[in-house]
C-alpha positions as CSV (number, residue, x, y, z in Angstrom):
1,M,-30.7,182.0,81.3
2,L,-32.9,178.5,81.0
3,L,-30.9,176.7,84.0
4,T,-32.0,180.4,85.9
5,A,-35.2,180.3,85.2
6,C,-35.5,176.4,86.1
7,L,-34.1,176.7,89.3
8,A,-36.7,179.9,90.1
9,L,-39.4,177.6,89.6
10,A,-38.7,176.5,93.5
11,A,-38.4,179.8,94.5
12,D,-38.2,183.2,92.5
13,P,-39.7,183.7,89.8
14,P,-37.5,184.6,86.7
15,P,-36.4,187.9,85.4
16,D,-37.9,190.7,83.5
17,S,-37.2,190.2,79.8
18,D,-38.7,191.4,76.5
19,V,-38.5,189.8,73.4
20,F,-37.4,192.4,70.6
21,L,-37.2,192.5,66.5
22,V,-35.2,194.5,64.4
23,D,-34.5,194.5,60.4
24,V,-31.2,194.1,59.3
25,D,-29.3,194.4,55.8
26,L,-25.8,192.2,56.5
27,A,-24.4,193.1,52.8
28,A,-25.0,196.6,53.3
29,G,-23.7,196.3,57.0
30,R,-27.6,198.1,58.7
31,V,-29.8,197.6,61.7
32,G,-32.8,199.4,61.8
33,V,-34.9,200.1,64.6
34,P,-35.5,197.6,67.0
35,R,-39.2,197.1,68.1
36,N,-40.2,195.3,71.4
37,L,-42.7,192.6,70.8
38,T,-43.5,191.5,74.3
39,A,-43.3,195.0,76.2
40,R,-44.6,193.8,79.7
41,A,-43.8,193.1,82.9
42,G,-42.3,189.1,82.8
43,Y,-39.8,186.7,81.6
44,D,-40.4,186.3,77.6
45,N,-37.3,184.7,76.3
46,Q,-35.6,182.1,73.8
47,P,-37.3,183.6,70.6
48,A,-36.7,181.2,67.3
49,F,-38.3,181.6,63.8
50,S,-40.5,179.5,62.5
51,P,-39.2,177.7,59.0
52,D,-40.7,179.7,56.9
53,G,-39.6,183.1,58.8
54,R,-43.4,184.5,59.7
55,A,-43.6,183.6,63.2
56,L,-41.1,183.5,66.3
57,Y,-41.6,181.5,69.0
58,Y,-40.5,181.9,72.7
59,V,-41.6,181.3,75.6
60,A,-43.4,183.7,78.8
61,D,-44.5,183.0,82.0
62,G,-48.2,183.1,83.3
63,A,-50.2,184.3,85.7
64,G,-47.7,182.6,88.6
65,G,-47.5,179.7,86.4
66,P,-44.7,177.9,84.6
67,T,-43.4,179.4,81.7
68,E,-45.6,178.2,78.0
69,V,-44.4,178.6,74.6
70,Y,-46.1,181.4,72.6
71,R,-46.3,181.9,68.8
72,Y,-46.1,185.8,67.7
73,D,-47.3,186.2,64.3
74,L,-45.2,188.9,62.5
75,V,-47.5,189.0,59.2
76,A,-50.4,190.2,62.0
77,N,-48.6,191.3,64.8
78,T,-50.1,189.3,67.1
79,S,-49.5,186.6,69.6
80,T,-51.1,183.4,70.9
81,R,-50.3,181.3,73.4
82,V,-49.6,177.1,71.9
83,T,-49.0,175.2,75.0
84,T,-51.0,174.7,78.1
85,T,-49.0,172.1,80.3
86,P,-48.7,171.6,83.9
87,E,-45.0,171.1,82.9
88,A,-42.9,174.2,82.3
89,E,-41.3,174.3,78.6
90,F,-38.3,176.3,77.2
91,S,-36.3,177.0,74.2
92,P,-38.5,176.0,71.6
93,T,-36.9,175.0,68.2
94,P,-39.6,175.0,65.0
95,L,-39.4,171.8,63.2
96,A,-41.0,171.2,59.6
97,S,-43.7,170.1,61.7
98,G,-44.5,171.4,65.2
99,F,-41.8,172.0,67.2
100,S,-39.4,170.9,70.1
101,A,-38.6,172.4,73.7
102,V,-37.0,171.4,76.7
103,R,-40.2,170.1,79.4
104,V,-39.6,171.0,83.1
105,G,-41.7,168.8,85.4
106,A,-41.7,168.5,89.0
107,P,-38.5,166.9,91.1
108,D,-39.1,163.4,91.7
109,A,-38.1,163.6,95.4
110,A,-37.9,166.4,97.8
111,V,-34.2,166.3,97.7
112,E,-33.9,166.4,93.6
113,P,-33.5,169.8,92.0
114,Y,-35.6,170.8,88.9
115,T,-32.7,170.5,86.7
116,E,-33.3,166.8,87.0
117,S,-36.4,166.5,85.1
118,Q,-35.4,168.8,82.1
119,E,-36.2,166.4,78.9
120,L,-35.9,167.3,75.5
121,W,-39.8,166.5,74.3
122,R,-41.3,166.9,70.6
123,Y,-45.0,169.0,70.1
124,G,-47.4,168.9,67.8
125,P,-48.6,172.1,66.1
126,D,-51.5,172.2,68.0
127,G,-48.8,172.5,71.5
128,A,-49.7,168.9,72.6
129,A,-46.8,167.1,73.9
130,Q,-46.2,164.1,71.3
131,A,-43.0,162.5,73.0
132,N,-39.6,162.3,74.5
133,V,-37.0,162.8,72.0
134,L,-34.4,160.8,73.8
135,P,-36.0,159.0,76.9
136,G,-33.5,158.3,79.8
137,V,-32.0,161.5,79.0
138,R,-32.1,164.2,81.8
139,R,-30.9,167.4,82.7
140,V,-31.1,169.0,79.2
141,G,-30.3,172.5,79.4
142,Y,-30.2,173.4,75.4
143,H,-30.4,171.7,71.9
144,A,-29.7,172.6,68.3
145,W,-30.8,170.1,65.4
146,V,-27.8,169.1,63.1
147,D,-30.1,167.5,60.6
148,A,-33.3,165.3,61.3
149,G,-31.6,162.3,62.8
150,H,-29.2,164.3,65.1
151,V,-29.4,166.5,68.1
152,A,-27.5,168.0,69.8
153,V,-28.1,168.5,73.8
154,V,-26.4,170.6,76.8
155,I,-26.5,168.6,79.9
156,V,-26.6,170.8,82.7
157,G,-24.2,170.2,85.6
158,P,-25.6,168.6,88.7
159,G,-28.0,171.0,90.6
160,G,-27.7,173.8,87.5
161,E,-24.2,173.9,88.5
162,P,-21.3,174.1,86.2
163,P,-19.6,172.8,83.9
164,H,-22.3,172.0,81.5
165,A,-21.2,169.0,78.7
166,L,-22.4,168.8,75.2
167,A,-22.8,165.9,73.6
168,L,-24.5,165.0,69.9
169,A,-27.0,162.8,69.7
170,D,-28.3,160.0,67.0
171,L,-31.9,158.9,67.1
172,A,-31.1,156.2,64.9
173,T,-29.3,154.2,67.6
174,G,-30.3,156.5,71.0
175,K,-26.3,156.7,71.6
176,L,-25.1,160.2,73.1
177,A,-21.3,161.1,71.7
178,P,-19.3,163.8,73.7
179,V,-18.7,166.8,72.1
180,A,-17.2,169.4,74.8
181,A,-17.0,168.8,78.6
182,D,-17.6,172.7,79.4
183,V,-19.8,174.7,77.5
184,G,-22.5,178.0,76.9
185,R,-25.6,177.9,76.7
186,S,-25.9,179.5,72.4
187,L,-25.8,176.7,70.0
188,G,-26.0,177.1,66.6
189,A,-26.3,174.3,63.5
190,A,-26.2,175.2,59.5
191,A,-25.2,172.8,56.6
192,G,-24.6,169.7,58.6
193,R,-22.5,171.9,61.2
194,L,-23.0,172.1,65.0
195,Y,-21.3,175.4,66.6
196,F,-20.9,176.1,70.6
197,V,-19.0,178.2,72.9
198,D,-16.4,176.2,74.1
199,K,-15.4,177.0,77.8
200,H,-13.3,174.9,79.3
201,D,-10.5,177.9,79.9
202,A,-12.1,180.6,81.9
203,S,-9.7,183.0,80.2
204,A,-10.3,182.1,76.5
205,W,-13.9,181.1,75.8
206,G,-14.4,180.1,71.9
207,I,-16.7,179.4,69.6
208,E,-16.2,176.1,67.7
209,S,-17.8,174.1,65.3
210,I,-18.1,170.5,64.3
211,A,-19.4,168.5,61.6
212,L,-21.1,164.9,61.4
213,G,-18.6,162.2,61.2
214,E,-15.7,164.8,62.8
215,A,-13.7,163.4,65.7
216,T,-12.6,167.0,67.1
217,P,-13.9,170.4,66.9
218,T,-12.3,173.7,65.3
219,R,-12.0,176.8,66.7
220,L,-13.4,179.7,64.8
221,V,-12.9,182.7,66.8
222,G,-12.4,184.0,70.5
223,T,-15.9,185.3,72.1
224,P,-15.9,189.1,72.1
225,P,-13.6,190.3,74.6
226,N,-15.0,192.5,77.9
227,R,-14.1,196.3,77.2
228,A,-11.6,197.9,80.3
229,G,-13.6,198.2,83.4
230,E,-16.6,195.7,82.1
231,P,-17.8,193.5,84.8
232,E,-17.0,189.5,84.4
233,D,-20.8,188.7,83.8
234,M,-21.0,190.6,80.5
235,R,-18.8,188.5,79.1
236,S,-20.2,187.9,75.8
237,E,-21.8,184.0,75.0
238,D,-24.6,184.4,72.7
239,F,-24.0,184.0,68.9
240,R,-25.9,183.4,65.7
241,V,-24.5,181.6,62.3
242,V,-25.1,183.5,59.0
243,G,-25.6,181.8,56.1
244,D,-22.4,182.7,54.3
245,G,-20.3,181.0,57.1
246,S,-20.0,184.5,59.4
247,L,-21.1,185.0,62.6
248,L,-23.2,187.3,64.6
249,A,-22.6,187.9,68.6
250,A,-24.2,190.4,71.0
251,H,-22.1,191.8,73.8
252,G,-23.7,194.7,75.9
253,T,-25.9,196.3,73.6
254,Q,-23.5,196.2,70.8
255,L,-24.5,193.5,67.7
256,L,-20.9,192.4,66.3
257,R,-20.0,190.2,63.3
258,W,-17.1,187.8,62.4
259,R,-15.7,186.9,59.3
260,S,-13.3,184.0,58.2
261,G,-9.7,185.6,58.5
262,A,-11.0,188.9,60.5
263,S,-11.6,190.5,63.8
264,W,-15.0,190.7,65.6
265,E,-16.1,194.3,63.8
266,L,-19.2,196.2,65.1
267,L,-22.7,195.8,63.5
268,A,-24.7,198.3,65.2
269,D,-24.9,199.7,69.1
270,L,-28.7,200.0,70.2
271,P,-28.4,201.6,73.6
272,S,-32.2,202.7,73.2
273,V,-33.3,198.5,74.0
274,G,-32.6,199.3,77.7
275,G,-29.9,196.7,78.5
276,A,-27.8,193.7,77.6
277,I,-28.8,191.9,73.9
278,K,-28.9,188.0,74.7
279,R,-30.3,185.0,73.0
280,L,-30.0,186.2,69.3
281,A,-32.2,184.6,66.5
282,L,-31.8,184.9,62.8
283,S,-34.7,184.7,60.5
284,P,-34.3,181.9,57.7
285,D,-34.0,185.0,55.3
286,G,-31.4,186.7,57.2
287,K,-33.4,189.9,57.0
288,Q,-34.4,190.4,60.7
289,L,-32.6,189.6,64.3
290,A,-34.9,188.7,67.1
291,F,-33.1,188.7,70.9
292,V,-33.9,189.1,74.2
293,V,-33.4,192.4,77.0
294,Q,-33.1,191.4,80.6
295,R,-34.3,194.5,82.4
296,E,-32.4,194.8,85.9
297,P,-34.2,194.9,88.6
298,A,-35.2,198.2,90.6
299,K,-32.5,199.3,92.9
């Protein structure tokens, strides 16, 4: 979705989408009633919880301008704009102080695509850009912090076309170590491990994991398969890691859960949200789930 939105900066606006929030009791296997936090025409996407779980960061488009980072206060139920920049920001990821985000500037030349200007930046709590996290590294599509000294980045293909490669950056040395050659947009990190969707085999996408210091990833489970008659573009690739090592995934209007040694199980079906569920974010205490629903254009 970031790739689509970045390329759209030069042409059509990004798609209409909203951020939803729902209470979950994973121990009991219960999911509450989702509520739409943004409920407006426009692009609201890529939610991420603050470390204390009291706020959600997300991106939204302005009145014809670039996307900016917003903060939704889950106690006061209010949304506040955090950044005001000429660049577009995507994928805000809260840190102990401030946040990191993919920053998209204008192309350096008329023939250069927007993806060439995508860089990973660190921002202060006030939304001011502080520093380029990985100077010289461009075409950053998505990222996830494995720990304070290591960040995983998806480097998108030239012109935004797949395959998109995954690399692990060591901030102390500035070196990038390749992890996988063809991955999806969803990344996760927990207990020093990185999680991602490997797509090198188009017929068998799978969620894999690798720890710092390991040479090769381990496949945990295939992504939830399409049901008979479902279109190819409905394939599931959005997931989230739970504290107990299980996984949550979205497929259409369904939320699914996987535990080691088992198959995907239905957690909830939420047709009331009005579209396919994407871009999952789980609160630090595991009691709330944020997700995105993209509205289909009127026909």
